[in-house]
C-alpha positions as CSV (number, residue, x, y, z in Angstrom):
1,M,38.7,32.9,-20.7
2,E,35.4,32.8,-18.8
3,R,32.8,34.2,-21.2
4,K,31.4,37.3,-18.8
5,K,35.1,38.4,-18.3
6,L,35.8,38.2,-21.9
7,I,32.5,40.1,-22.6
8,L,33.5,42.7,-19.4
9,W,37.3,43.2,-21.3
10,V,35.5,44.0,-24.5
11,A,33.6,46.7,-22.7
12,V,36.6,48.0,-21.1
13,T,38.8,48.4,-24.3
14,G,36.4,49.6,-26.3
15,N,35.1,52.3,-23.9
16,L,38.9,53.0,-23.4
17,F,40.3,53.5,-26.7
18,G,37.4,55.1,-28.4
19,N,36.9,57.4,-25.8
20,M,40.4,58.0,-25.7
21,G,40.2,59.7,-29.8
22,F,37.0,61.2,-29.2
23,T,38.3,63.5,-26.1
24,G,41.9,63.7,-27.1
25,I,40.1,66.0,-30.3
26,T,39.6,69.0,-27.7
27,V,43.1,70.2,-27.7
28,A,43.4,69.4,-31.4
29,M,40.6,72.4,-32.0
30,P,43.3,75.4,-32.6
31,A,45.3,73.1,-34.9
32,I,42.3,71.9,-36.9
33,E,40.6,75.5,-36.9
34,R,43.8,76.9,-38.6
35,D,44.5,74.1,-41.2
36,L,40.7,74.0,-42.3
37,G,40.1,77.4,-42.1
38,L,37.1,77.1,-39.7
39,S,35.0,79.8,-38.1
40,A,34.4,80.2,-34.0
41,P,30.8,78.6,-34.2
42,D,32.3,75.8,-36.8
43,L,34.5,74.2,-33.3
44,G,31.0,73.2,-32.0
45,W,31.0,71.0,-34.9
46,I,34.0,69.4,-34.8
47,M,32.2,67.6,-31.7
48,L,28.3,68.2,-32.9
49,S,28.5,66.3,-36.1
50,C,29.8,63.1,-34.4
51,M,28.0,63.4,-31.5
52,L,24.6,64.1,-33.7
53,A,25.2,60.9,-35.6
54,M,25.7,59.0,-32.2
55,A,22.2,60.5,-31.1
56,A,20.5,60.0,-34.4
57,F,21.0,56.2,-34.4
58,S,21.4,55.2,-30.1
59,A,18.0,54.2,-29.7
60,P,18.2,52.4,-33.5
61,V,21.1,50.0,-33.0
62,A,20.2,49.1,-29.4
63,R,16.7,47.7,-30.8
64,L,18.9,45.9,-34.1
65,A,21.3,44.4,-30.9
66,D,18.1,43.0,-29.5
67,I,16.9,41.6,-32.7
68,W,20.0,40.5,-33.9
69,G,22.0,40.1,-31.4
70,R,24.4,42.7,-29.8
71,R,27.8,40.5,-30.6
72,G,27.1,41.6,-34.4
73,V,26.2,45.2,-33.8
74,T,29.2,46.0,-31.5
75,L,31.2,44.3,-34.4
76,A,30.1,46.3,-37.0
77,G,30.2,49.3,-34.4
78,F,34.2,48.8,-34.3
79,L,34.7,48.6,-37.8
80,V,32.8,51.5,-39.0
81,A,34.3,53.7,-36.3
82,M,38.0,52.4,-37.7
83,G,36.8,53.7,-41.2
84,G,35.5,56.8,-40.0
85,S,38.9,57.6,-37.9
86,I,40.7,56.7,-41.2
87,G,38.3,58.7,-43.1
88,S,39.0,62.0,-40.4
89,A,42.8,61.5,-40.6
90,L,42.8,62.1,-44.8
91,S,40.1,65.0,-44.6
92,R,41.1,68.3,-46.4
93,D,38.0,70.0,-46.4
94,F,35.8,71.0,-43.3
95,A,32.7,69.5,-45.2
96,F,34.6,66.0,-46.0
97,F,35.8,66.0,-41.9
98,A,32.5,66.6,-40.6
99,L,31.1,64.0,-42.7
100,T,33.8,61.0,-41.6
101,R,33.2,62.4,-37.8
102,A,29.4,61.9,-38.5
103,V,30.8,58.2,-39.7
104,T,32.9,57.7,-36.4
105,G,29.7,58.4,-34.4
106,L,28.0,55.9,-35.4
107,G,30.5,53.5,-34.8
108,L,31.1,54.9,-31.7
109,I,27.2,54.5,-30.7
110,A,27.3,50.7,-31.9
111,F,29.4,49.6,-29.5
112,F,29.2,52.2,-26.5
113,T,25.2,51.1,-26.0
114,T,25.6,47.1,-26.8
115,T,28.7,46.5,-24.8
116,M,27.4,47.9,-21.3
117,A,24.0,46.0,-22.0
118,M,26.0,42.9,-22.7
119,V,27.9,43.4,-19.1
120,T,24.8,44.1,-17.6
121,A,23.4,40.7,-18.7
122,A,26.5,38.7,-18.3
123,Y,26.9,39.7,-14.8
124,P,24.3,38.9,-11.5
125,K,22.4,41.7,-10.1
126,E,24.9,41.9,-7.0
127,E,27.5,42.4,-9.1
128,R,26.4,45.3,-11.5
129,G,27.9,48.0,-9.9
130,K,30.9,46.9,-9.5
131,V,31.4,45.7,-13.4
132,L,29.6,48.9,-14.8
133,G,31.9,50.9,-12.3
134,L,35.0,49.0,-14.0
135,T,33.0,50.2,-17.6
136,I,32.8,53.5,-16.7
137,G,35.8,53.6,-15.4
138,A,37.4,53.1,-18.4
139,V,35.7,56.0,-19.9
140,Y,36.7,58.0,-17.1
141,V,40.7,56.8,-18.1
142,A,40.2,57.6,-21.6
143,L,39.4,61.4,-20.3
144,S,42.2,61.6,-18.3
145,L,44.8,60.1,-21.3
146,G,42.6,61.3,-24.3
147,P,43.9,65.2,-24.2
148,L,47.4,64.1,-22.7
149,V,48.1,62.0,-25.9
150,G,46.1,64.1,-28.0
151,G,48.5,66.8,-27.1
152,F,52.0,64.8,-27.1
153,L,50.4,63.5,-30.9
154,V,49.6,66.9,-32.2
155,E,52.7,68.7,-31.7
156,R,54.5,65.7,-32.6
157,W,52.7,64.7,-36.0
158,G,49.9,66.9,-36.1
159,W,46.1,66.8,-35.4
160,E,45.9,63.9,-38.0
161,A,47.9,61.9,-35.6
162,I,44.9,61.5,-33.5
163,F,42.6,59.7,-35.9
164,W,45.3,57.2,-36.9
165,F,46.3,56.5,-33.6
166,C,42.1,56.2,-32.5
167,A,41.8,53.5,-35.7
168,L,44.9,51.4,-34.9
169,N,43.4,51.4,-31.0
170,L,40.2,49.7,-31.8
171,V,42.1,46.6,-33.1
172,P,42.1,44.5,-30.0
173,S,38.7,45.3,-29.2
174,T,37.7,43.9,-32.3
175,V,39.6,40.6,-32.1
176,L,38.3,40.1,-28.4
177,I,34.4,40.3,-29.6
178,L,35.2,37.7,-32.1
179,L,36.3,35.4,-29.5
180,V,33.1,35.7,-27.9
181,K,30.5,33.2,-28.7
182,G,27.4,31.7,-27.2
183,E,25.2,34.6,-27.4
184,E,21.5,34.7,-28.4
185,P,19.2,37.7,-29.4
186,V,17.1,38.4,-26.6
187,S,14.3,39.7,-28.6
188,G,14.2,37.8,-31.9
189,G,11.2,37.1,-33.9
190,E,10.0,40.8,-33.4
191,S,10.1,43.3,-36.4
192,F,12.4,46.1,-36.4
193,D,10.7,49.7,-36.6
194,V,12.2,51.4,-39.6
195,G,9.7,54.0,-40.1
196,G,10.7,54.9,-36.1
197,M,14.1,54.3,-37.0
198,V,13.7,57.5,-39.8
199,L,11.6,59.5,-38.3
200,W,14.0,59.4,-34.8
201,A,17.3,59.9,-36.6
202,L,15.5,62.9,-38.6
203,A,14.0,64.7,-35.3
204,V,17.1,64.5,-33.3
205,S,19.8,65.4,-36.5
206,L,17.5,68.4,-37.6
207,G,16.1,69.5,-34.5
208,F,19.4,69.9,-32.9
209,A,21.3,70.6,-36.0
210,G,18.5,73.7,-36.0
211,F,19.6,74.4,-32.6
212,S,23.1,74.7,-32.5
213,S,22.5,76.8,-36.0
214,L,20.2,79.6,-34.0
215,G,21.5,82.9,-36.2
216,R,21.9,81.3,-39.6
217,D,19.3,81.1,-41.9
218,F,18.9,77.2,-41.2
219,A,18.2,77.6,-38.1
220,W,14.5,77.7,-37.4
221,P,13.5,75.3,-40.2
222,G,15.4,73.1,-38.9
223,L,14.5,73.4,-35.3
224,A,10.8,73.5,-36.2
225,S,11.1,70.3,-38.9
226,G,13.2,68.3,-35.9
227,I,10.0,69.0,-33.2
228,V,7.7,68.1,-36.3
229,F,9.1,64.6,-36.8
230,M,9.8,63.9,-33.5
231,T,5.8,64.4,-33.0
232,L,5.3,62.0,-35.7
233,F,7.9,59.6,-34.2
234,V,5.6,59.4,-30.6
235,L,2.7,59.5,-32.2
236,K,4.1,56.4,-34.2
237,T,6.2,54.7,-31.5
238,R,2.7,54.6,-29.5
239,K,0.9,52.3,-31.9
240,S,3.9,50.1,-32.7
241,K,3.7,46.6,-31.5
242,Y,7.7,46.1,-31.2
243,P,8.5,50.2,-30.7
244,L,11.9,51.5,-31.1
245,L,11.8,52.9,-27.8
246,D,9.0,51.7,-25.0
247,F,8.2,55.0,-23.4
248,G,6.5,52.1,-20.6
249,L,9.9,52.4,-19.4
250,F,9.5,55.7,-18.0
251,S,5.6,55.5,-17.2
252,N,5.9,52.4,-15.4
253,S,9.1,53.5,-13.3
254,K,9.7,56.6,-11.4
255,R,12.7,55.7,-10.7
256,F,13.8,55.2,-14.6
257,A,12.5,58.1,-15.4
258,F,14.1,60.6,-13.1
259,S,17.1,58.9,-13.1
260,C,17.0,59.5,-17.1
261,L,15.8,63.1,-16.5
262,A,19.1,63.4,-13.6
263,A,21.9,62.1,-16.3
264,Y,20.2,64.5,-19.3
265,V,20.6,67.7,-17.0
266,S,23.7,66.9,-15.7
267,Y,25.3,66.2,-18.6
268,L,23.3,69.7,-20.4
269,A,25.5,71.1,-17.5
270,S,28.7,69.8,-17.6
271,F,29.8,68.4,-20.5
272,S,31.2,71.7,-22.1
273,V,33.7,72.5,-19.3
274,S,36.5,70.4,-20.9
275,T,35.7,72.4,-24.2
276,L,35.8,75.5,-22.8
277,L,38.5,75.1,-20.5
278,S,40.8,73.7,-23.3
279,L,40.2,76.9,-25.2
280,Y,40.9,79.0,-22.1
281,F,44.1,77.8,-21.8
282,Q,45.4,78.0,-25.1
283,Y,43.7,81.0,-25.9
284,S,44.1,83.2,-22.7
285,K,47.2,81.2,-21.0
286,G,48.7,80.9,-23.9
287,L,49.5,77.4,-22.9
288,S,50.6,75.0,-25.7
289,P,48.4,71.7,-26.8
290,A,50.9,69.1,-24.7
291,A,50.8,71.6,-21.4
292,T,46.8,71.9,-22.3
293,G,46.5,68.0,-22.1
294,F,48.8,68.1,-19.2
295,V,46.3,70.3,-17.0
296,L,43.3,68.9,-18.4
297,V,43.8,65.2,-17.2
298,A,43.4,66.3,-13.6
299,Q,39.6,66.2,-14.1
300,P,39.0,62.7,-15.6
301,L,41.7,61.3,-13.9
302,F,39.8,62.0,-10.4
303,Q,36.8,60.5,-12.6
304,A,38.7,57.3,-13.4
305,M,40.1,56.8,-9.7
306,I,36.6,57.3,-7.8
307,T,34.2,55.6,-10.6
308,P,34.9,52.1,-9.9
309,V,34.5,52.5,-6.2
310,A,31.1,54.7,-6.5
311,G,30.2,51.5,-8.8
312,R,31.0,48.9,-5.7
313,L,29.2,51.4,-3.2
314,S,26.1,51.3,-5.4
315,D,25.9,47.8,-5.0
316,R,25.5,48.4,-1.5
317,H,24.0,51.6,-0.9
318,D,21.2,53.3,-2.6
319,P,22.3,54.5,-5.8
320,G,20.1,57.5,-6.5
321,F,21.7,58.8,-3.0
322,L,25.2,58.6,-4.2
323,A,24.6,60.3,-7.1
324,S,22.9,63.3,-5.7
325,V,26.0,63.8,-3.5
326,G,27.8,63.5,-6.8
327,L,25.6,66.3,-8.5
328,S,26.5,68.8,-5.2
329,V,30.3,68.1,-5.8
330,I,30.0,69.0,-9.1
331,L,27.8,71.9,-8.5
332,A,30.6,73.4,-6.3
333,G,32.9,73.5,-8.8
334,L,31.0,74.8,-11.7
335,L,30.5,77.5,-9.0
336,I,34.3,78.3,-8.5
337,I,34.5,78.7,-12.0
338,A,31.5,80.7,-12.3
339,I,32.3,83.4,-10.5
340,F,36.4,83.4,-10.3
341,I,37.1,82.6,-14.1
342,S,39.0,85.6,-16.0
343,R,42.6,85.6,-17.9
344,E,44.0,86.3,-14.8
345,T,42.3,83.7,-12.7
346,P,45.4,81.3,-11.2
347,L,45.7,78.0,-12.4
348,P,45.3,76.3,-9.1
349,L,42.1,77.5,-8.5
350,V,40.5,76.6,-11.8
351,I,42.4,73.1,-11.6
352,T,40.7,72.6,-8.2
353,A,37.2,73.2,-9.7
354,T,37.9,70.9,-12.4
355,C,39.1,68.2,-9.7
356,L,35.9,68.8,-8.0
357,C,33.7,68.4,-11.3
358,G,35.6,65.3,-11.9
359,A,35.3,63.6,-8.5
360,G,31.5,64.5,-8.4
361,F,30.8,63.0,-12.0
362,A,32.6,59.7,-10.6
363,L,30.1,59.6,-8.0
364,F,27.2,60.1,-9.8
365,S,27.7,58.6,-13.1
366,A,28.0,55.1,-12.1
367,P,25.7,54.9,-9.5
368,N,23.0,56.4,-11.7
369,S,23.5,53.7,-14.5
370,N,23.2,51.4,-12.2
371,A,19.6,52.7,-11.0
372,I,18.9,52.7,-14.3
373,M,19.6,49.5,-15.3
374,S,18.3,47.8,-12.4
375,S,15.2,49.3,-12.5
376,V,14.2,47.4,-15.9
377,P,13.0,43.7,-16.6
378,R,16.4,41.7,-18.6
379,E,14.5,41.7,-21.8
380,R,14.7,45.4,-21.9
381,L,18.2,45.8,-21.0
382,G,19.2,46.7,-24.4
383,Q,16.6,49.3,-24.6
384,A,17.5,50.5,-21.1
385,S,21.4,51.0,-22.1
386,G,20.0,53.0,-25.2
387,V,18.3,55.3,-23.2
388,I,21.2,56.1,-21.3
389,A,23.5,56.6,-24.2
390,V,20.1,59.0,-25.7
391,T,20.0,60.8,-22.4
392,R,23.9,61.4,-22.3
393,L,24.2,62.1,-25.9
394,T,21.6,64.8,-26.0
395,G,22.5,66.6,-22.8
396,Q,26.3,66.3,-24.6
397,I,24.8,67.9,-27.5
398,T,22.4,70.5,-26.0
399,S,25.6,71.5,-24.2
400,I,27.6,71.9,-27.1
401,S,24.6,73.6,-28.9
402,V,23.9,75.8,-25.9
403,T,28.1,76.9,-26.5
404,T,27.7,77.2,-30.1
405,L,25.0,79.5,-29.8
406,V,26.8,81.5,-27.0
407,F,30.1,81.9,-29.0
408,T,27.6,83.1,-32.0
409,L,26.0,85.2,-30.5
410,V,29.2,87.0,-28.1
411,I,31.8,86.4,-30.3
412,G,30.4,86.2,-34.2
413,T,30.8,83.9,-36.9
414,G,34.4,85.1,-37.6
415,N,37.8,83.5,-36.6
416,L,39.0,83.4,-33.1
417,T,41.7,86.1,-33.3
418,P,43.7,87.6,-30.6
419,E,41.6,90.2,-30.7
420,M,38.4,88.3,-30.0
421,Y,40.2,86.7,-26.7
422,P,38.6,89.0,-24.4
423,K,35.1,88.2,-25.8
424,F,35.4,84.8,-25.3
425,I,36.1,85.2,-21.8
426,T,32.8,86.9,-22.0
427,A,30.9,84.1,-23.7
428,A,32.5,81.3,-21.3
429,K,31.2,83.9,-17.9
430,I,27.7,82.9,-19.5
431,L,27.7,79.6,-20.3
432,F,29.2,78.5,-16.8
433,R,26.3,80.7,-14.8
434,I,24.1,78.7,-17.0
435,F,25.1,75.6,-16.2
436,V,25.1,76.2,-12.4
437,P,21.7,76.8,-12.1
438,L,21.1,73.8,-14.5
439,C,23.1,71.3,-12.0
440,V,20.6,72.6,-9.2
441,V,17.8,71.3,-11.2
442,A,19.7,67.8,-11.6
443,I,19.9,67.4,-8.3
444,F,16.4,67.9,-7.6
445,C,15.8,65.4,-10.1
446,S,18.1,63.3,-8.7
447,R,16.3,63.2,-5.6
448,A,12.9,63.2,-6.8
449,R,13.4,59.1,-7.8
450,G,12.8,58.2,-4.2
451,K,15.0,55.2,-2.5
452,A,15.9,52.1,-4.1
453,E,14.9,48.5,-2.4
454,L,18.3,47.2,-1.8
């Protein structure tokens, strides 16, 4: 098989099976809560423990891939993610479960970041939107299948089956990356900023852990420590000859900077939607995990169908304009949920809103990624791919952190029993009314980037 097609297959299968296991967990959350005895705020940590590790190592693995080679880092990512998933399946207490989720996150971010850079480097600029659309489309196929397959696995074999499924399905991607030959590091000979990596990891993990724990003893020390370490990271990076994260990417390109900002705010405003609706369908509507997975499939199904088309369109039309249209469609879906969500809301109305969110994100994601990757030189594609991962993950973590904070303030720290379901609806209303204005901010950021030179 031609090398560039082999790389595309690695990216597509890795994103497909990696994200399928990642998203299938949403329908398993009530079962995990019961088996491990979790509180309502602990539910947020099911996702946060994995995502914090992904954010903490997103910039470092992107830089390592440029220095050591993307193929080797991708292979290591597959192996680590498989090991972490097996550990999660074997977990019997929350502390070990959270640790194995963090290990899985480290593996996932390694190949999520490197595969996008590999695909972008392998294909010419005029085909970039198409292949990015296929790669990101695989993510949305996974989002479609994840809750559906996850619900089936939970009902048939228990929540542990999701993690066994994830580990086994990464084997094909591991075999494919071993077949990729002929790669040379694009930044060979440059040194790796170990001190910068430590500061970055501490800043992200402590800062977001503190933010998501507001209301607990750890919150303010964690948040303050994160701010201090991030300040030290910025100061060190500005003096480094080979920085972990090149701030010049932002200062030298208005298009790059505002595209990243639009991505961050859009994920902040939309990422918690599927988690909230999964809990809403099971707690407020009384649906089973399998039925919930079937209903949740609507949003990512739209994303999977539209994303490859949006990617191809972004090769011929201004990707910034397409991304702004997508954000406007997301806004319409969020408005419907924010206004009408209650225990009595008809399911077709909620599904319509989720379909709008899915269609909007499909129009946004691939074109916005194309705008980012097309605004940097080839030797900085790895770092640009890392920045995409950083903005996405920090936006997602902030979204989950805000959700966890509102849960803590409105529901409390106890278990989410049936008596607490009305408070859950109140918390969901508050969250969606936060997400709506944030989506408006994302639209302004997207429009502020200016037009592309086609």
